[in-house]
Every structure is written in C-alpha cells, then in structure tokens.
BATI-474239 format. One record per residue (C-alpha): residue number from 1; residue in one letter; x, y, z. Coordinates in steps of 0.02 Angstrom, whole numbers, plus 50000, padded with zeros to 5 digits. Layout:
// BATI-474239
k = NUM	r = A	east = X	north = Y	up = Z
...
END
This chain:
// BATI-474239
k = 1	r = X	east = 52012	north = 49442	up = 50507
k = 2	r = X	east = 51857	north = 49548	up = 50508
k = 3	r = X	east = 51743	north = 49491	up = 50630
k = 4	r = X	east = 51560	north = 49482	up = 50595
k = 5	r = X	east = 51410	north = 49447	up = 50709
k = 6	r = X	east = 51248	north = 49415	up = 50630
k = 7	r = X	east = 51083	north = 49404	up = 50722
k = 8	r = X	east = 50919	north = 49305	up = 50658
k = 9	r = X	east = 51027	north = 49182	up = 50588
k = 10	r = X	east = 50880	north = 49075	up = 50555
k = 11	r = X	east = 50779	north = 49197	up = 50478
k = 12	r = X	east = 50770	north = 49223	up = 50273
k = 13	r = X	east = 50912	north = 49343	up = 50275
k = 14	r = X	east = 51019	north = 49267	up = 50413
k = 15	r = X	east = 51002	north = 49093	up = 50313
k = 16	r = X	east = 51068	north = 49182	up = 50160
k = 17	r = X	east = 51199	north = 49254	up = 50259
k = 18	r = X	east = 51248	north = 49094	up = 50314
k = 19	r = X	east = 51247	north = 49011	up = 50146
k = 20	r = X	east = 51369	north = 49150	up = 50070
k = 21	r = X	east = 51489	north = 49155	up = 50211
k = 22	r = X	east = 51611	north = 49048	up = 50131
k = 23	r = X	east = 51640	north = 49160	up = 49986
k = 24	r = X	east = 51694	north = 49308	up = 50078
k = 25	r = X	east = 51872	north = 49272	up = 50126
k = 26	r = X	east = 51937	north = 49393	up = 50252
k = 27	r = X	east = 51769	north = 49392	up = 50349
k = 28	r = X	east = 51740	north = 49273	up = 50507
k = 29	r = X	east = 51564	north = 49250	up = 50559
k = 30	r = X	east = 51468	north = 49229	up = 50715
k = 31	r = X	east = 51291	north = 49178	up = 50671
k = 32	r = X	east = 51151	north = 49189	up = 50824
k = 33	r = X	east = 50988	north = 49167	up = 50834
k = 34	r = X	east = 50875	north = 49193	up = 51006
k = 35	r = X	east = 50938	north = 49018	up = 51071
k = 36	r = X	east = 51121	north = 49087	up = 51067
k = 37	r = X	east = 51077	north = 49275	up = 51112
k = 38	r = X	east = 50915	north = 49361	up = 51161
k = 39	r = X	east = 50929	north = 49532	up = 51081
k = 40	r = X	east = 50791	north = 49592	up = 51188
k = 41	r = X	east = 50898	north = 49577	up = 51360
k = 42	r = X	east = 51023	north = 49701	up = 51393
k = 43	r = X	east = 51138	north = 49627	up = 51501
k = 44	r = X	east = 51143	north = 49462	up = 51387
k = 45	r = X	east = 51187	north = 49592	up = 51232
k = 46	r = X	east = 51319	north = 49684	up = 51324
k = 47	r = X	east = 51408	north = 49536	up = 51376
k = 48	r = X	east = 51389	north = 49437	up = 51212
k = 49	r = X	east = 51463	north = 49587	up = 51111
k = 50	r = X	east = 51577	north = 49626	up = 51245
k = 51	r = X	east = 51665	north = 49470	up = 51254
k = 52	r = X	east = 51657	north = 49443	up = 51063
k = 53	r = X	east = 51713	north = 49605	up = 51006
k = 54	r = X	east = 51647	north = 49599	up = 50834
k = 55	r = X	east = 51705	north = 49745	up = 50689
k = 56	r = X	east = 51537	north = 49733	up = 50610
k = 57	r = X	east = 51360	north = 49678	up = 50674
k = 58	r = X	east = 51219	north = 49627	up = 50554
k = 59	r = X	east = 51060	north = 49652	up = 50643
k = 60	r = X	east = 50941	north = 49534	up = 50548
k = 61	r = X	east = 50834	north = 49493	up = 50701
k = 62	r = X	east = 50658	north = 49562	up = 50704
k = 63	r = X	east = 50470	north = 49533	up = 50751
k = 64	r = X	east = 50399	north = 49532	up = 50586
k = 65	r = X	east = 50207	north = 49457	up = 50646
k = 66	r = X	east = 50139	north = 49614	up = 50549
k = 67	r = X	east = 49956	north = 49592	up = 50620
k = 68	r = X	east = 49997	north = 49512	up = 50787
k = 69	r = X	east = 50105	north = 49653	up = 50823
k = 70	r = X	east = 49945	north = 49759	up = 50813
k = 71	r = X	east = 49906	north = 49678	up = 50988
k = 72	r = X	east = 50086	north = 49637	up = 51038
k = 73	r = X	east = 50129	north = 49799	up = 51049
k = 74	r = X	east = 50257	north = 49791	up = 51187
k = 75	r = X	east = 50351	north = 49630	up = 51105
k = 76	r = X	east = 50359	north = 49732	up = 50943
k = 77	r = X	east = 50457	north = 49873	up = 51021
k = 78	r = X	east = 50574	north = 49766	up = 51113
k = 79	r = X	east = 50631	north = 49657	up = 50983
k = 80	r = X	east = 50613	north = 49802	up = 50844
k = 81	r = X	east = 50655	north = 49955	up = 50944
k = 82	r = X	east = 50747	north = 49921	up = 51126
k = 83	r = X	east = 50837	north = 49775	up = 51050
k = 84	r = X	east = 50927	north = 49893	up = 50925
k = 85	r = X	east = 50955	north = 50021	up = 51063
k = 86	r = X	east = 51053	north = 49884	up = 51157
k = 87	r = X	east = 51144	north = 49813	up = 51015
k = 88	r = X	east = 51200	north = 49997	up = 50962
k = 89	r = X	east = 51267	north = 50049	up = 51142
k = 90	r = X	east = 51360	north = 49872	up = 51166
k = 91	r = X	east = 51431	north = 49898	up = 50997
k = 92	r = X	east = 51506	north = 50078	up = 51030
k = 93	r = X	east = 51586	north = 50002	up = 51185
k = 94	r = X	east = 51687	north = 49884	up = 51066
k = 95	r = X	east = 51707	north = 49999	up = 50919
k = 96	r = X	east = 51589	north = 49894	up = 50804
k = 97	r = X	east = 51489	north = 49962	up = 50661
k = 98	r = X	east = 51303	north = 49918	up = 50648
k = 99	r = X	east = 51204	north = 49866	up = 50503
k = 100	r = X	east = 51020	north = 49874	up = 50546
k = 101	r = X	east = 50889	north = 49793	up = 50422
k = 102	r = X	east = 50721	north = 49886	up = 50425
k = 103	r = X	east = 50560	north = 49903	up = 50306
k = 104	r = X	east = 50461	north = 49979	up = 50182
k = 105	r = X	east = 50331	north = 49995	up = 50311
k = 106	r = X	east = 50395	north = 50152	up = 50399
k = 107	r = X	east = 50309	north = 50233	up = 50245
k = 108	r = X	east = 50125	north = 50256	up = 50232
k = 109	r = X	east = 50123	north = 50184	up = 50067
k = 110	r = X	east = 50020	north = 50331	up = 49994
k = 111	r = X	east = 50161	north = 50367	up = 49868
k = 112	r = X	east = 50149	north = 50380	up = 49674
k = 113	r = X	east = 50346	north = 50374	up = 49657
k = 114	r = X	east = 50483	north = 50272	up = 49741
k = 115	r = X	east = 50526	north = 50318	up = 49919
k = 116	r = X	east = 50685	north = 50407	up = 49935
k = 117	r = X	east = 50778	north = 50393	up = 50104
k = 118	r = X	east = 50746	north = 50573	up = 50168
k = 119	r = X	east = 50543	north = 50575	up = 50109
k = 120	r = X	east = 50436	north = 50593	up = 50268
k = 121	r = X	east = 50410	north = 50425	up = 50363
k = 122	r = X	east = 50233	north = 50386	up = 50420
k = 123	r = X	east = 50187	north = 50208	up = 50478
k = 124	r = X	east = 50021	north = 50141	up = 50471
k = 125	r = X	east = 50059	north = 49990	up = 50586
k = 126	r = X	east = 50132	north = 49951	up = 50750
k = 127	r = X	east = 50278	north = 49843	up = 50664
k = 128	r = X	east = 50299	north = 49993	up = 50559
k = 129	r = X	east = 50321	north = 50106	up = 50694
k = 130	r = X	east = 50430	north = 49999	up = 50816
k = 131	r = X	east = 50542	north = 49975	up = 50659
k = 132	r = X	east = 50553	north = 50155	up = 50640
k = 133	r = X	east = 50584	north = 50185	up = 50804
k = 134	r = X	east = 50727	north = 50055	up = 50785
k = 135	r = X	east = 50803	north = 50147	up = 50654
k = 136	r = X	east = 50812	north = 50306	up = 50756
k = 137	r = X	east = 50914	north = 50209	up = 50880
k = 138	r = X	east = 51020	north = 50146	up = 50746
k = 139	r = X	east = 51069	north = 50306	up = 50673
k = 140	r = X	east = 51070	north = 50423	up = 50812
k = 141	r = X	east = 51210	north = 50302	up = 50889
k = 142	r = X	east = 51328	north = 50368	up = 50782
k = 143	r = X	east = 51380	north = 50184	up = 50715
k = 144	r = X	east = 51237	north = 50120	up = 50641
k = 145	r = X	east = 51178	north = 50097	up = 50459
k = 146	r = X	east = 51005	north = 50069	up = 50426
k = 147	r = X	east = 50952	north = 49957	up = 50264
k = 148	r = X	east = 50766	north = 49958	up = 50217
k = 149	r = X	east = 50713	north = 49819	up = 50105
k = 150	r = X	east = 50530	north = 49755	up = 50055
k = 151	r = X	east = 50450	north = 49596	up = 49992
k = 152	r = X	east = 50581	north = 49470	up = 50056
k = 153	r = X	east = 50567	north = 49316	up = 49994
k = 154	r = X	east = 50707	north = 49158	up = 49992
k = 155	r = X	east = 50695	north = 48958	up = 50012
k = 156	r = X	east = 50701	north = 48995	up = 50212
k = 157	r = X	east = 50570	north = 49031	up = 50328
k = 158	r = X	east = 50388	north = 49103	up = 50291
k = 159	r = X	east = 50359	north = 49199	up = 50149
k = 160	r = X	east = 50253	north = 49241	up = 49999
k = 161	r = X	east = 50328	north = 49126	up = 49868
k = 162	r = X	east = 50320	north = 48980	up = 49984
k = 163	r = X	east = 50143	north = 49016	up = 50021
k = 164	r = X	east = 50099	north = 49032	up = 49843
k = 165	r = X	east = 50190	north = 48864	up = 49808
k = 166	r = X	east = 50101	north = 48774	up = 49942
k = 167	r = X	east = 49928	north = 48844	up = 49891
k = 168	r = X	east = 49962	north = 48817	up = 49737
k = 169	r = X	east = 49899	north = 48645	up = 49748
k = 170	r = X	east = 49718	north = 48685	up = 49807
k = 171	r = X	east = 49723	north = 48751	up = 49606
k = 172	r = X	east = 49635	north = 48909	up = 49654
k = 173	r = X	east = 49712	north = 49069	up = 49709
k = 174	r = X	east = 49665	north = 49244	up = 49745
k = 175	r = X	east = 49790	north = 49375	up = 49760
k = 176	r = X	east = 49774	north = 49560	up = 49793
k = 177	r = X	east = 49826	north = 49670	up = 49636
k = 178	r = X	east = 49798	north = 49846	up = 49725
k = 179	r = X	east = 49987	north = 49829	up = 49824
k = 180	r = X	east = 50136	north = 49867	up = 49721
k = 181	r = X	east = 50307	north = 49862	up = 49769
k = 182	r = X	east = 50480	north = 49764	up = 49726
k = 183	r = X	east = 50502	north = 49575	up = 49776
k = 184	r = X	east = 50683	north = 49563	up = 49842
k = 185	r = X	east = 50787	north = 49390	up = 49836
k = 186	r = X	east = 50867	north = 49382	up = 50017
k = 187	r = X	east = 51014	north = 49310	up = 49941
k = 188	r = X	east = 51033	north = 49464	up = 49833
k = 189	r = X	east = 51028	north = 49575	up = 50008
k = 190	r = X	east = 51143	north = 49459	up = 50095
k = 191	r = X	east = 51269	north = 49482	up = 49948
k = 192	r = X	east = 51251	north = 49669	up = 49946
k = 193	r = X	east = 51272	north = 49679	up = 50142
k = 194	r = X	east = 51430	north = 49596	up = 50128
k = 195	r = X	east = 51479	north = 49698	up = 49990
k = 196	r = X	east = 51444	north = 49847	up = 50080
k = 197	r = X	east = 51547	north = 49785	up = 50221
k = 198	r = X	east = 51691	north = 49758	up = 50119
k = 199	r = X	east = 51691	north = 49930	up = 50061
k = 200	r = X	east = 51645	north = 50004	up = 50230
k = 201	r = X	east = 51815	north = 49924	up = 50308
k = 202	r = X	east = 51885	north = 50114	up = 50253
k = 203	r = X	east = 51726	north = 50229	up = 50275
k = 204	r = X	east = 51564	north = 50178	up = 50369
k = 205	r = X	east = 51413	north = 50276	up = 50317
k = 206	r = X	east = 51306	north = 50320	up = 50479
k = 207	r = X	east = 51142	north = 50352	up = 50352
k = 208	r = X	east = 50994	north = 50257	up = 50267
k = 209	r = X	east = 50995	north = 50165	up = 50115
k = 210	r = X	east = 50871	north = 50073	up = 50012
k = 211	r = X	east = 50892	north = 49881	up = 49951
k = 212	r = X	east = 50768	north = 49792	up = 49851
k = 213	r = X	east = 50773	north = 49701	up = 49680
k = 214	r = X	east = 50748	north = 49811	up = 49522
k = 215	r = X	east = 50582	north = 49822	up = 49443
k = 216	r = X	east = 50401	north = 49827	up = 49501
k = 217	r = X	east = 50268	north = 49728	up = 49524
k = 218	r = X	east = 50088	north = 49678	up = 49616
k = 219	r = X	east = 50063	north = 49539	up = 49729
k = 220	r = X	east = 49957	north = 49472	up = 49582
k = 221	r = X	east = 50097	north = 49495	up = 49453
k = 222	r = X	east = 50232	north = 49406	up = 49588
k = 223	r = X	east = 50118	north = 49261	up = 49614
k = 224	r = X	east = 50089	north = 49242	up = 49435
k = 225	r = X	east = 50269	north = 49238	up = 49394
k = 226	r = X	east = 50304	north = 49122	up = 49537
k = 227	r = X	east = 50172	north = 48979	up = 49457
k = 228	r = X	east = 50224	north = 49016	up = 49288
k = 229	r = X	east = 50429	north = 48991	up = 49330
k = 230	r = X	east = 50376	north = 48821	up = 49415
k = 231	r = X	east = 50238	north = 48778	up = 49280
k = 232	r = X	east = 50111	north = 48759	up = 49396
k = 233	r = X	east = 49917	north = 48737	up = 49341
k = 234	r = X	east = 49826	north = 48854	up = 49464
k = 235	r = X	east = 49693	north = 48988	up = 49418
k = 236	r = X	east = 49739	north = 49143	up = 49502
k = 237	r = X	east = 49600	north = 49269	up = 49530
k = 238	r = X	east = 49665	north = 49476	up = 49553
k = 239	r = X	east = 49562	north = 49554	up = 49689
k = 240	r = X	east = 49573	north = 49726	up = 49790
k = 241	r = X	east = 49659	north = 49724	up = 49962
k = 242	r = X	east = 49473	north = 49770	up = 50038
k = 243	r = X	east = 49418	north = 49603	up = 50019
k = 244	r = X	east = 49544	north = 49534	up = 50131
k = 245	r = X	east = 49523	north = 49603	up = 50297
k = 246	r = X	east = 49688	north = 49610	up = 50407
k = 247	r = X	east = 49704	north = 49703	up = 50593
k = 248	r = X	east = 49882	north = 49789	up = 50514
k = 249	r = X	east = 49850	north = 49902	up = 50362
k = 250	r = X	east = 49981	north = 49867	up = 50211
k = 251	r = X	east = 50059	north = 49989	up = 50116
k = 252	r = X	east = 49971	north = 50003	up = 49935
k = 253	r = X	east = 50132	north = 50065	up = 49877
k = 254	r = X	east = 50297	north = 50003	up = 49932
k = 255	r = X	east = 50435	north = 50050	up = 49790
k = 256	r = X	east = 50606	north = 50110	up = 49852
k = 257	r = X	east = 50722	north = 50213	up = 49764
k = 258	r = X	east = 50887	north = 50137	up = 49774
k = 259	r = X	east = 50993	north = 50254	up = 49676
k = 260	r = X	east = 51092	north = 50319	up = 49830
k = 261	r = X	east = 51140	north = 50124	up = 49884
k = 262	r = X	east = 51200	north = 50090	up = 49699
k = 263	r = X	east = 51310	north = 50250	up = 49681
k = 264	r = X	east = 51372	north = 50251	up = 49868
k = 265	r = X	east = 51438	north = 50056	up = 49827
k = 266	r = X	east = 51433	north = 50027	up = 49669
k = 267	r = X	east = 51304	north = 49900	up = 49676
k = 268	r = X	east = 51227	north = 49836	up = 49515
k = 269	r = X	east = 51051	north = 49754	up = 49572
k = 270	r = X	east = 50976	north = 49608	up = 49501
k = 271	r = X	east = 50784	north = 49625	up = 49416
k = 272	r = X	east = 50672	north = 49553	up = 49526
k = 273	r = X	east = 50609	north = 49406	up = 49396
k = 274	r = X	east = 50784	north = 49363	up = 49349
k = 275	r = X	east = 50822	north = 49338	up = 49540
k = 276	r = X	east = 50642	north = 49240	up = 49574
k = 277	r = X	east = 50701	north = 49120	up = 49421
k = 278	r = X	east = 50867	north = 49086	up = 49508
k = 279	r = X	east = 50791	north = 49043	up = 49665
k = 280	r = X	east = 50665	north = 48948	up = 49616
k = 281	r = X	east = 50777	north = 48841	up = 49496
k = 282	r = X	east = 50941	north = 48843	up = 49622
k = 283	r = X	east = 50847	north = 48772	up = 49768
k = 284	r = X	east = 50770	north = 48633	up = 49805
k = 285	r = X	east = 50604	north = 48677	up = 49891
k = 286	r = X	east = 50576	north = 48495	up = 49990
k = 287	r = X	east = 50400	north = 48529	up = 50031
k = 288	r = X	east = 50352	north = 48579	up = 49843
END
C-alpha cells in the first residue's frame, strides 16, 4: 500500500483529490488541512510526517490571497516558502517524495510564447516571490517535484468560475480581456498528479513541470464560456486591466508549455472548454 499525504485538503485541489481518491486502488490517503496540521509549524510537521511515514506528500496548501500578500509578506512566505522547507526536510527523514504545487505567478507575464519550465522566473508580486522560494526549497531537497499550474477553478472554494456565476445575477459584468492564460479544472490536475504518483513508484523526477488544461483564452473569453454553458442571460463588457486597480500586479500572459509533463508521464490533457462544460454540468453548484 502506497501512503499519500495531502495538505490543503479543503482547498480546490485538495477537495478534488479527495473526490477521486477511491479510483486509485493501491493508494491510501491521509488528507489534512490547517486544523489537523499547521504546515508552517516545523515541530508539528516533523512529528506528523515522522509518525505517518507517507510514501508521497502532495503539498496543495498555499497562501493564495494575492493582493493581501502585498501587505502580509511574512504570512505569505511562512506558508508558501518556509513550510515547504519543513515538509521537504521531514519527508527526507522518512524517505518520502514531495509533489509541490506552484503557480504561473513565478513569471512576469511579459512573454509572447508559452513558458517552458527552464524559462527565467521574475515574479511581480509577493505571492509570486513566496511561491518561487517554495519551489527552490522543494527542488533543492532532492526529493521534491514542482508542478506549476494556472487559472485553477472547481466547484470547491473561491474561484473565477463561481464568482462569474454569482455576479451574473446582477445582469452586468466587466471582465478583463488583456490577460491571457489557460483555465485549469482542479479535477484534471488531481487526476494528473495521481497518475504521476502511480508512474513515479519506479522513477521519481526531482524537477519542475507545467500543467494546465489545453488551449488559451482571456478572462473575458472564459467568462463568456461559463455563461454560455450555463445559458445565463448576462451582459459582459471587455475592459483593460488598467481599469481595475489591484495591489498586486497580474501577469498579462500566463500560458504554460506542457510538452514536458505530457512526454514524461504519457499524459493526455483535456481542452479547457470541454473540462469547463464537464465541471459545470456534472457538479451541482448549490449556491447558483
């Protein structure tokens, strides 16, 4: 039996991992959130991992309040960077492997072609800088794999898809059209991670990989697709990012090159619109 520890169990990715865990025979899951394990407390982390002795740790926990992070530097670094160091250190002691989830925010978003794993990082925000530091801790541990993703959504937690559905009731939306990326259904990412774990029982890759759904769009296109699939009557205006004042600068271009992860693990990645339709059709979004 392969033991898998998942942190951030109540988040978007953690919730999806929980939902599909039964499909993976041979994997035994322990899913924790901050109530069961505070990953920013080194003593707690060392004790918990030392006792559980997992084979794999999926670190899906993160401080993701991008704008608030501009003021809460210390908290962001404690959760997104220092905690990764604690987890990696504890994992090494019990011969566990770490799969750490990161973000497109490690790039400055000024590219015009999809970012490859080896491209220069240059984060614009405290959130991006703290996540980059976490990546460095994971990779330098020698037992860490980093998977960068972007534009994550699901039926769980706070995300763009749920915000658009909630705001569509007002009948009028303004959405930016000059930020480009690839929406990613957390369910697809969860499936890919567990596929990687099954694959990595023989060979583990202490490297960085990129994963998002296939295809590219703007936030405006994404919003239109959500409303179209749900057949919502709602006027959507396209606006420039400069019309929205935010504390943290958003990357204008977040498209990630997924060639490496597909080739290494034999993954087939779904197209973003197909996954969005599946998410919206298969999940009862009670509040909408």
